[in-house]
Backbone as XML, in Angstrom:
<?xml version="1.0"?>
<chain id="A" units="angstrom">
  <residue number="1" name="MET">
    <atom name="N" x="55.549" y="-70.304" z="-40.237"/>
    <atom name="CA" x="55.023" y="-70.195" z="-38.885"/>
    <atom name="C" x="55.253" y="-68.771" z="-38.387"/>
  </residue>
  <residue number="2" name="PHE">
    <atom name="N" x="54.168" y="-68.157" z="-37.883"/>
    <atom name="CA" x="54.270" y="-66.842" z="-37.278"/>
    <atom name="C" x="54.606" y="-66.980" z="-35.801"/>
  </residue>
  <residue number="3" name="THR">
    <atom name="N" x="55.422" y="-66.081" z="-35.297"/>
    <atom name="CA" x="55.738" y="-66.052" z="-33.869"/>
    <atom name="C" x="54.930" y="-64.950" z="-33.199"/>
  </residue>
  <residue number="4" name="LYS">
    <atom name="N" x="54.931" y="-64.949" z="-31.874"/>
    <atom name="CA" x="54.244" y="-63.894" z="-31.136"/>
    <atom name="C" x="54.886" y="-62.541" z="-31.459"/>
  </residue>
  <residue number="5" name="LYS">
    <atom name="N" x="56.177" y="-62.553" z="-31.659"/>
    <atom name="CA" x="56.892" y="-61.322" z="-32.021"/>
    <atom name="C" x="56.414" y="-60.797" z="-33.382"/>
  </residue>
  <residue number="6" name="ASP">
    <atom name="N" x="56.195" y="-61.700" z="-34.338"/>
    <atom name="CA" x="55.645" y="-61.310" z="-35.640"/>
    <atom name="C" x="54.282" y="-60.640" z="-35.468"/>
  </residue>
  <residue number="7" name="PHE">
    <atom name="N" x="53.459" y="-61.228" z="-34.609"/>
    <atom name="CA" x="52.117" y="-60.707" z="-34.370"/>
    <atom name="C" x="52.176" y="-59.314" z="-33.753"/>
  </residue>
  <residue number="8" name="THR">
    <atom name="N" x="52.972" y="-59.161" z="-32.719"/>
    <atom name="CA" x="53.042" y="-57.856" z="-32.051"/>
    <atom name="C" x="53.722" y="-56.799" z="-32.917"/>
  </residue>
  <residue number="9" name="ALA">
    <atom name="N" x="54.543" y="-57.237" z="-33.871"/>
    <atom name="CA" x="55.205" y="-56.295" z="-34.787"/>
    <atom name="C" x="54.337" y="-55.966" z="-35.998"/>
  </residue>
  <residue number="10" name="GLY">
    <atom name="N" x="53.164" y="-56.606" z="-36.096"/>
    <atom name="CA" x="52.253" y="-56.334" z="-37.203"/>
    <atom name="C" x="52.576" y="-57.079" z="-38.486"/>
  </residue>
  <residue number="11" name="LYS">
    <atom name="N" x="53.424" y="-58.100" z="-38.405"/>
    <atom name="CA" x="53.759" y="-58.890" z="-39.602"/>
    <atom name="C" x="52.658" y="-59.881" z="-39.961"/>
  </residue>
  <residue number="12" name="CYS">
    <atom name="N" x="51.735" y="-60.095" z="-39.031"/>
    <atom name="CA" x="50.559" y="-60.921" z="-39.285"/>
    <atom name="C" x="49.430" y="-60.351" z="-38.445"/>
  </residue>
  <residue number="13" name="ASN">
    <atom name="N" x="48.205" y="-60.629" z="-38.843"/>
    <atom name="CA" x="47.081" y="-60.138" z="-38.042"/>
    <atom name="C" x="46.663" y="-61.195" z="-37.019"/>
  </residue>
  <residue number="14" name="GLU">
    <atom name="N" x="45.700" y="-60.844" z="-36.198"/>
    <atom name="CA" x="45.265" y="-61.737" z="-35.122"/>
    <atom name="C" x="44.773" y="-63.079" z="-35.656"/>
  </residue>
  <residue number="15" name="ASP">
    <atom name="N" x="43.975" y="-63.033" z="-36.705"/>
    <atom name="CA" x="43.433" y="-64.278" z="-37.245"/>
    <atom name="C" x="44.538" y="-65.158" z="-37.831"/>
  </residue>
  <residue number="16" name="GLU">
    <atom name="N" x="45.485" y="-64.552" z="-38.522"/>
    <atom name="CA" x="46.603" y="-65.331" z="-39.081"/>
    <atom name="C" x="47.421" y="-65.986" z="-37.972"/>
  </residue>
  <residue number="17" name="TYR">
    <atom name="N" x="47.664" y="-65.248" z="-36.904"/>
    <atom name="CA" x="48.466" y="-65.804" z="-35.803"/>
    <atom name="C" x="47.731" y="-66.957" z="-35.113"/>
  </residue>
  <residue number="18" name="TYR">
    <atom name="N" x="46.501" y="-66.716" z="-34.679"/>
    <atom name="CA" x="45.795" y="-67.733" z="-33.897"/>
    <atom name="C" x="45.268" y="-68.886" z="-34.754"/>
  </residue>
  <residue number="19" name="SER">
    <atom name="N" x="45.033" y="-68.657" z="-36.029"/>
    <atom name="CA" x="44.563" y="-69.739" z="-36.905"/>
    <atom name="C" x="45.584" y="-70.853" z="-37.059"/>
  </residue>
  <residue number="20" name="GLN">
    <atom name="N" x="46.859" y="-70.521" z="-36.891"/>
    <atom name="CA" x="47.871" y="-71.568" z="-37.050"/>
    <atom name="C" x="47.819" y="-72.613" z="-35.931"/>
  </residue>
  <residue number="21" name="PHE">
    <atom name="N" x="47.096" y="-72.317" z="-34.851"/>
    <atom name="CA" x="46.910" y="-73.287" z="-33.772"/>
    <atom name="C" x="45.687" y="-74.184" z="-34.013"/>
  </residue>
  <residue number="22" name="VAL">
    <atom name="N" x="44.855" y="-73.804" z="-34.970"/>
    <atom name="CA" x="43.597" y="-74.527" z="-35.212"/>
    <atom name="C" x="43.882" y="-75.795" z="-36.020"/>
  </residue>
  <residue number="23" name="THR">
    <atom name="N" x="43.468" y="-76.895" z="-35.456"/>
    <atom name="CA" x="43.613" y="-78.191" z="-36.116"/>
    <atom name="C" x="42.224" y="-78.790" z="-36.355"/>
  </residue>
  <residue number="24" name="LYS">
    <atom name="N" x="42.185" y="-79.863" z="-37.093"/>
    <atom name="CA" x="40.920" y="-80.570" z="-37.305"/>
    <atom name="C" x="40.332" y="-80.991" z="-35.958"/>
  </residue>
  <residue number="25" name="GLU">
    <atom name="N" x="41.182" y="-81.402" z="-35.041"/>
    <atom name="CA" x="40.722" y="-81.845" z="-33.721"/>
    <atom name="C" x="40.096" y="-80.696" z="-32.931"/>
  </residue>
  <residue number="26" name="VAL">
    <atom name="N" x="40.684" y="-79.507" z="-33.032"/>
    <atom name="CA" x="40.126" y="-78.338" z="-32.350"/>
    <atom name="C" x="38.740" y="-78.023" z="-32.919"/>
  </residue>
  <residue number="27" name="ILE">
    <atom name="N" x="38.620" y="-78.059" z="-34.230"/>
    <atom name="CA" x="37.325" y="-77.813" z="-34.865"/>
    <atom name="C" x="36.310" y="-78.875" z="-34.437"/>
  </residue>
  <residue number="28" name="ASP">
    <atom name="N" x="36.731" y="-80.123" z="-34.371"/>
    <atom name="CA" x="35.830" y="-81.202" z="-33.942"/>
    <atom name="C" x="35.343" y="-80.997" z="-32.512"/>
  </residue>
  <residue number="29" name="VAL">
    <atom name="N" x="36.233" y="-80.563" z="-31.615"/>
    <atom name="CA" x="35.848" y="-80.307" z="-30.220"/>
    <atom name="C" x="34.771" y="-79.225" z="-30.163"/>
  </residue>
  <residue number="30" name="ILE">
    <atom name="N" x="34.967" y="-78.177" z="-30.932"/>
    <atom name="CA" x="33.985" y="-77.090" z="-30.939"/>
    <atom name="C" x="32.659" y="-77.569" z="-31.523"/>
  </residue>
  <residue number="31" name="ARG">
    <atom name="N" x="32.721" y="-78.318" z="-32.583"/>
    <atom name="CA" x="31.472" y="-78.819" z="-33.205"/>
    <atom name="C" x="30.684" y="-79.718" z="-32.257"/>
  </residue>
  <residue number="32" name="ARG">
    <atom name="N" x="31.377" y="-80.438" z="-31.392"/>
    <atom name="CA" x="30.694" y="-81.342" z="-30.449"/>
    <atom name="C" x="30.275" y="-80.636" z="-29.159"/>
  </residue>
  <residue number="33" name="SER">
    <atom name="N" x="30.668" y="-79.386" z="-28.986"/>
    <atom name="CA" x="30.368" y="-78.667" z="-27.742"/>
    <atom name="C" x="29.043" y="-77.909" z="-27.842"/>
  </residue>
  <residue number="34" name="THR">
    <atom name="N" x="28.537" y="-77.500" z="-26.690"/>
    <atom name="CA" x="27.327" y="-76.673" z="-26.681"/>
    <atom name="C" x="27.616" y="-75.285" z="-27.255"/>
  </residue>
  <residue number="35" name="THR">
    <atom name="N" x="28.855" y="-74.889" z="-27.302"/>
    <atom name="CA" x="29.228" y="-73.595" z="-27.877"/>
    <atom name="C" x="28.905" y="-73.544" z="-29.365"/>
  </residue>
  <residue number="36" name="TYR">
    <atom name="N" x="28.933" y="-74.677" z="-30.038"/>
    <atom name="CA" x="28.698" y="-74.731" z="-31.487"/>
    <atom name="C" x="27.366" y="-74.095" z="-31.885"/>
  </residue>
  <residue number="37" name="LYS">
    <atom name="N" x="26.302" y="-74.434" z="-31.172"/>
    <atom name="CA" x="24.999" y="-73.874" z="-31.534"/>
    <atom name="C" x="24.991" y="-72.359" z="-31.365"/>
  </residue>
  <residue number="38" name="HIS">
    <atom name="N" x="25.706" y="-71.858" z="-30.374"/>
    <atom name="CA" x="25.788" y="-70.405" z="-30.160"/>
    <atom name="C" x="26.590" y="-69.735" z="-31.284"/>
  </residue>
  <residue number="39" name="ILE">
    <atom name="N" x="27.619" y="-70.408" z="-31.735"/>
    <atom name="CA" x="28.419" y="-69.888" z="-32.853"/>
    <atom name="C" x="27.540" y="-69.761" z="-34.096"/>
  </residue>
  <residue number="40" name="MET">
    <atom name="N" x="26.774" y="-70.780" z="-34.370"/>
    <atom name="CA" x="25.943" y="-70.780" z="-35.569"/>
    <atom name="C" x="24.798" y="-69.775" z="-35.487"/>
  </residue>
  <residue number="41" name="GLN">
    <atom name="N" x="24.366" y="-69.436" z="-34.278"/>
    <atom name="CA" x="23.293" y="-68.468" z="-34.090"/>
    <atom name="C" x="23.805" y="-67.038" z="-33.910"/>
  </residue>
  <residue number="42" name="ALA">
    <atom name="N" x="25.111" y="-66.874" z="-33.796"/>
    <atom name="CA" x="25.684" y="-65.543" z="-33.537"/>
    <atom name="C" x="25.375" y="-64.582" z="-34.678"/>
  </residue>
  <residue number="43" name="ARG">
    <atom name="N" x="25.097" y="-63.355" z="-34.319"/>
    <atom name="CA" x="24.882" y="-62.315" z="-35.332"/>
    <atom name="C" x="26.225" y="-61.811" z="-35.861"/>
  </residue>
  <residue number="44" name="ASP">
    <atom name="N" x="27.214" y="-61.748" z="-34.980"/>
    <atom name="CA" x="28.545" y="-61.265" z="-35.338"/>
    <atom name="C" x="29.437" y="-62.476" z="-35.593"/>
  </residue>
  <residue number="45" name="LYS">
    <atom name="N" x="29.572" y="-62.863" z="-36.855"/>
    <atom name="CA" x="30.331" y="-64.069" z="-37.182"/>
    <atom name="C" x="31.789" y="-63.773" z="-37.506"/>
  </residue>
  <residue number="46" name="LYS">
    <atom name="N" x="32.248" y="-62.575" z="-37.203"/>
    <atom name="CA" x="33.669" y="-62.247" z="-37.378"/>
    <atom name="C" x="34.381" y="-62.283" z="-36.027"/>
  </residue>
  <residue number="47" name="ASP">
    <atom name="N" x="33.833" y="-61.554" z="-35.062"/>
    <atom name="CA" x="34.455" y="-61.476" z="-33.738"/>
    <atom name="C" x="33.652" y="-62.182" z="-32.652"/>
  </residue>
  <residue number="48" name="PHE">
    <atom name="N" x="32.413" y="-62.532" z="-32.966"/>
    <atom name="CA" x="31.542" y="-63.247" z="-32.027"/>
    <atom name="C" x="31.366" y="-62.516" z="-30.706"/>
  </residue>
  <residue number="49" name="PHE">
    <atom name="N" x="31.304" y="-61.186" z="-30.778"/>
    <atom name="CA" x="31.151" y="-60.390" z="-29.560"/>
    <atom name="C" x="29.807" y="-60.609" z="-28.871"/>
  </residue>
  <residue number="50" name="ASP">
    <atom name="N" x="28.831" y="-61.133" z="-29.588"/>
    <atom name="CA" x="27.532" y="-61.346" z="-28.967"/>
    <atom name="C" x="27.455" y="-62.660" z="-28.182"/>
  </residue>
  <residue number="51" name="LEU">
    <atom name="N" x="28.526" y="-63.440" z="-28.163"/>
    <atom name="CA" x="28.565" y="-64.653" z="-27.336"/>
    <atom name="C" x="29.195" y="-64.323" z="-25.988"/>
  </residue>
  <residue number="52" name="ASP">
    <atom name="N" x="28.606" y="-64.841" z="-24.940"/>
    <atom name="CA" x="29.153" y="-64.632" z="-23.600"/>
    <atom name="C" x="30.508" y="-65.321" z="-23.476"/>
  </residue>
  <residue number="53" name="LEU">
    <atom name="N" x="31.376" y="-64.724" z="-22.695"/>
    <atom name="CA" x="32.724" y="-65.264" z="-22.513"/>
    <atom name="C" x="32.706" y="-66.691" z="-21.972"/>
  </residue>
  <residue number="54" name="HIS">
    <atom name="N" x="31.730" y="-67.009" z="-21.133"/>
    <atom name="CA" x="31.690" y="-68.373" z="-20.574"/>
    <atom name="C" x="31.488" y="-69.436" z="-21.653"/>
  </residue>
  <residue number="55" name="GLN">
    <atom name="N" x="30.896" y="-69.053" z="-22.798"/>
    <atom name="CA" x="30.754" y="-70.004" z="-23.899"/>
    <atom name="C" x="32.129" y="-70.419" z="-24.428"/>
  </residue>
  <residue number="56" name="TRP">
    <atom name="N" x="33.049" y="-69.483" z="-24.444"/>
    <atom name="CA" x="34.410" y="-69.771" z="-24.913"/>
    <atom name="C" x="35.210" y="-70.472" z="-23.820"/>
  </residue>
  <residue number="57" name="ASP">
    <atom name="N" x="35.073" y="-69.998" z="-22.581"/>
    <atom name="CA" x="35.809" y="-70.610" z="-21.470"/>
    <atom name="C" x="35.494" y="-72.086" z="-21.344"/>
  </residue>
  <residue number="58" name="PHE">
    <atom name="N" x="34.280" y="-72.444" z="-21.707"/>
    <atom name="CA" x="33.816" y="-73.821" z="-21.608"/>
    <atom name="C" x="34.695" y="-74.789" z="-22.404"/>
  </residue>
  <residue number="59" name="ILE">
    <atom name="N" x="35.259" y="-74.329" z="-23.519"/>
    <atom name="CA" x="36.008" y="-75.245" z="-24.395"/>
    <atom name="C" x="37.519" y="-75.032" z="-24.388"/>
  </residue>
  <residue number="60" name="THR">
    <atom name="N" x="38.013" y="-74.029" z="-23.681"/>
    <atom name="CA" x="39.454" y="-73.738" z="-23.749"/>
    <atom name="C" x="40.325" y="-74.826" z="-23.126"/>
  </residue>
  <residue number="61" name="GLY">
    <atom name="N" x="39.826" y="-75.489" z="-22.099"/>
    <atom name="CA" x="40.608" y="-76.573" z="-21.486"/>
    <atom name="C" x="40.853" y="-77.707" z="-22.472"/>
  </residue>
  <residue number="62" name="ALA">
    <atom name="N" x="39.819" y="-78.044" z="-23.226"/>
    <atom name="CA" x="39.957" y="-79.102" z="-24.237"/>
    <atom name="C" x="40.920" y="-78.659" z="-25.331"/>
  </residue>
  <residue number="63" name="ILE">
    <atom name="N" x="40.851" y="-77.398" z="-25.704"/>
    <atom name="CA" x="41.754" y="-76.892" z="-26.744"/>
    <atom name="C" x="43.201" y="-76.970" z="-26.278"/>
  </residue>
  <residue number="64" name="LEU">
    <atom name="N" x="43.456" y="-76.592" z="-25.043"/>
    <atom name="CA" x="44.827" y="-76.669" z="-24.515"/>
    <atom name="C" x="45.326" y="-78.106" z="-24.514"/>
  </residue>
  <residue number="65" name="CYS">
    <atom name="N" x="44.485" y="-79.049" z="-24.143"/>
    <atom name="CA" x="44.892" y="-80.467" z="-24.153"/>
    <atom name="C" x="45.273" y="-80.913" z="-25.561"/>
  </residue>
  <residue number="66" name="LEU">
    <atom name="N" x="44.560" y="-80.424" z="-26.556"/>
    <atom name="CA" x="44.842" y="-80.819" z="-27.940"/>
    <atom name="C" x="46.105" y="-80.159" z="-28.487"/>
  </residue>
  <residue number="67" name="ILE">
    <atom name="N" x="46.289" y="-78.899" z="-28.168"/>
    <atom name="CA" x="47.415" y="-78.139" z="-28.729"/>
    <atom name="C" x="48.693" y="-78.375" z="-27.940"/>
  </residue>
  <residue number="68" name="GLY">
    <atom name="N" x="48.585" y="-78.322" z="-26.641"/>
    <atom name="CA" x="49.744" y="-78.476" z="-25.774"/>
    <atom name="C" x="50.515" y="-77.174" z="-25.603"/>
  </residue>
  <residue number="69" name="ARG">
    <atom name="N" x="51.193" y="-77.062" z="-24.499"/>
    <atom name="CA" x="51.962" y="-75.848" z="-24.185"/>
    <atom name="C" x="53.143" y="-75.644" z="-25.127"/>
  </residue>
  <residue number="70" name="GLU">
    <atom name="N" x="53.666" y="-76.715" z="-25.647"/>
    <atom name="CA" x="54.849" y="-76.634" z="-26.513"/>
    <atom name="C" x="54.574" y="-75.813" z="-27.776"/>
  </residue>
  <residue number="71" name="ALA">
    <atom name="N" x="53.368" y="-75.912" z="-28.314"/>
    <atom name="CA" x="53.023" y="-75.139" z="-29.519"/>
    <atom name="C" x="53.143" y="-73.645" z="-29.260"/>
  </residue>
  <residue number="72" name="PHE">
    <atom name="N" x="52.812" y="-73.223" z="-28.060"/>
    <atom name="CA" x="52.944" y="-71.808" z="-27.699"/>
    <atom name="C" x="54.416" y="-71.431" z="-27.553"/>
  </residue>
  <residue number="73" name="LYS">
    <atom name="N" x="55.169" y="-72.271" z="-26.863"/>
    <atom name="CA" x="56.603" y="-72.007" z="-26.651"/>
    <atom name="C" x="57.358" y="-71.904" z="-27.970"/>
  </residue>
  <residue number="74" name="GLU">
    <atom name="N" x="57.010" y="-72.772" z="-28.926"/>
    <atom name="CA" x="57.663" y="-72.748" z="-30.240"/>
    <atom name="C" x="57.504" y="-71.408" z="-30.940"/>
  </residue>
  <residue number="75" name="ARG">
    <atom name="N" x="56.450" y="-70.710" z="-30.595"/>
    <atom name="CA" x="56.155" y="-69.420" z="-31.231"/>
    <atom name="C" x="56.519" y="-68.239" z="-30.341"/>
  </residue>
  <residue number="76" name="GLY">
    <atom name="N" x="57.235" y="-68.491" z="-29.255"/>
    <atom name="CA" x="57.635" y="-67.420" z="-28.343"/>
    <atom name="C" x="56.470" y="-66.874" z="-27.540"/>
  </residue>
  <residue number="77" name="ASP">
    <atom name="N" x="55.483" y="-67.704" z="-27.313"/>
    <atom name="CA" x="54.262" y="-67.316" z="-26.616"/>
    <atom name="C" x="54.105" y="-68.187" z="-25.375"/>
  </residue>
  <residue number="78" name="TYR">
    <atom name="N" x="53.094" y="-67.906" z="-24.603"/>
    <atom name="CA" x="52.770" y="-68.725" z="-23.440"/>
    <atom name="C" x="51.262" y="-68.897" z="-23.390"/>
  </residue>
  <residue number="79" name="VAL">
    <atom name="N" x="50.820" y="-69.906" z="-22.672"/>
    <atom name="CA" x="49.398" y="-70.215" z="-22.577"/>
    <atom name="C" x="48.702" y="-69.163" z="-21.714"/>
  </residue>
  <residue number="80" name="SER">
    <atom name="N" x="47.605" y="-68.647" z="-22.230"/>
    <atom name="CA" x="46.744" y="-67.750" z="-21.452"/>
    <atom name="C" x="45.302" y="-68.021" z="-21.851"/>
  </residue>
  <residue number="81" name="GLN">
    <atom name="N" x="44.402" y="-67.672" z="-20.972"/>
    <atom name="CA" x="42.985" y="-67.852" z="-21.264"/>
    <atom name="C" x="42.582" y="-67.013" z="-22.481"/>
  </residue>
  <residue number="82" name="VAL">
    <atom name="N" x="43.117" y="-65.816" z="-22.563"/>
    <atom name="CA" x="42.817" y="-64.933" z="-23.698"/>
    <atom name="C" x="43.276" y="-65.577" z="-25.003"/>
  </residue>
  <residue number="83" name="GLY">
    <atom name="N" x="44.482" y="-66.108" z="-25.023"/>
    <atom name="CA" x="45.004" y="-66.754" z="-26.223"/>
    <atom name="C" x="44.169" y="-67.950" z="-26.644"/>
  </residue>
  <residue number="84" name="LEU">
    <atom name="N" x="43.738" y="-68.738" z="-25.666"/>
    <atom name="CA" x="42.916" y="-69.912" z="-25.966"/>
    <atom name="C" x="41.550" y="-69.502" z="-26.527"/>
  </residue>
  <residue number="85" name="VAL">
    <atom name="N" x="40.983" y="-68.420" z="-26.007"/>
    <atom name="CA" x="39.721" y="-67.916" z="-26.552"/>
    <atom name="C" x="39.930" y="-67.431" z="-27.986"/>
  </residue>
  <residue number="86" name="CYS">
    <atom name="N" x="41.050" y="-66.769" z="-28.244"/>
    <atom name="CA" x="41.349" y="-66.315" z="-29.612"/>
    <atom name="C" x="41.477" y="-67.494" z="-30.571"/>
  </residue>
  <residue number="87" name="ILE">
    <atom name="N" x="42.059" y="-68.584" z="-30.109"/>
    <atom name="CA" x="42.159" y="-69.798" z="-30.933"/>
    <atom name="C" x="40.764" y="-70.363" z="-31.190"/>
  </residue>
  <residue number="88" name="ALA">
    <atom name="N" x="39.935" y="-70.393" z="-30.148"/>
    <atom name="CA" x="38.563" y="-70.895" z="-30.308"/>
    <atom name="C" x="37.793" y="-70.042" z="-31.316"/>
  </residue>
  <residue number="89" name="LYS">
    <atom name="N" x="37.964" y="-68.731" z="-31.253"/>
    <atom name="CA" x="37.271" y="-67.850" z="-32.197"/>
    <atom name="C" x="37.810" y="-68.028" z="-33.622"/>
  </residue>
  <residue number="90" name="ALA">
    <atom name="N" x="39.111" y="-68.248" z="-33.754"/>
    <atom name="CA" x="39.683" y="-68.505" z="-35.083"/>
    <atom name="C" x="39.101" y="-69.791" z="-35.660"/>
  </residue>
  <residue number="91" name="ALA">
    <atom name="N" x="38.954" y="-70.808" z="-34.825"/>
    <atom name="CA" x="38.346" y="-72.067" z="-35.259"/>
    <atom name="C" x="36.886" y="-71.851" z="-35.626"/>
  </residue>
  <residue number="92" name="ALA">
    <atom name="N" x="36.177" y="-71.049" z="-34.836"/>
    <atom name="CA" x="34.773" y="-70.777" z="-35.123"/>
    <atom name="C" x="34.618" y="-70.088" z="-36.477"/>
  </residue>
  <residue number="93" name="ARG">
    <atom name="N" x="35.514" y="-69.162" z="-36.796"/>
    <atom name="CA" x="35.451" y="-68.500" z="-38.108"/>
    <atom name="C" x="35.639" y="-69.513" z="-39.236"/>
  </residue>
  <residue number="94" name="LYS">
    <atom name="N" x="36.536" y="-70.459" z="-39.030"/>
    <atom name="CA" x="36.741" y="-71.505" z="-40.047"/>
    <atom name="C" x="35.479" y="-72.356" z="-40.208"/>
  </residue>
  <residue number="95" name="ILE">
    <atom name="N" x="34.846" y="-72.685" z="-39.112"/>
    <atom name="CA" x="33.601" y="-73.469" z="-39.149"/>
    <atom name="C" x="32.528" y="-72.708" z="-39.926"/>
  </residue>
  <residue number="96" name="VAL">
    <atom name="N" x="32.354" y="-71.450" z="-39.612"/>
    <atom name="CA" x="31.325" y="-70.638" z="-40.262"/>
    <atom name="C" x="31.606" y="-70.490" z="-41.752"/>
  </residue>
  <residue number="97" name="GLN">
    <atom name="N" x="32.863" y="-70.354" z="-42.124"/>
    <atom name="CA" x="33.230" y="-70.224" z="-43.536"/>
    <atom name="C" x="32.889" y="-71.478" z="-44.333"/>
  </residue>
  <residue number="98" name="ARG">
    <atom name="N" x="32.934" y="-72.628" z="-43.681"/>
    <atom name="CA" x="32.682" y="-73.897" z="-44.372"/>
    <atom name="C" x="31.201" y="-74.208" z="-44.518"/>
  </residue>
  <residue number="99" name="VAL">
    <atom name="N" x="30.365" y="-73.541" z="-43.728"/>
    <atom name="CA" x="28.921" y="-73.827" z="-43.752"/>
    <atom name="C" x="28.268" y="-73.071" z="-44.892"/>
  </residue>
</chain>
């Protein structure tokens, strides 16, 4: 398990850190959301910069419910909208890799 300190110290990259929060349930939530079609149509399938932020904001509440605040605390982190979007993007990369 990587901690937030590991991430900020460069012991893991962004995808490695945020991917550890991605579960099958998180992927399922994204697949069932309207954001899914935008992910699949995105030109930038690494960072998804061509998707509007509201597409990610739309699903972050569901992601937080699935992950819970404790998962962040265990890693020396705290819940933020930015962190939840990073988790959503990590999940989206996993989805795209499987297609």
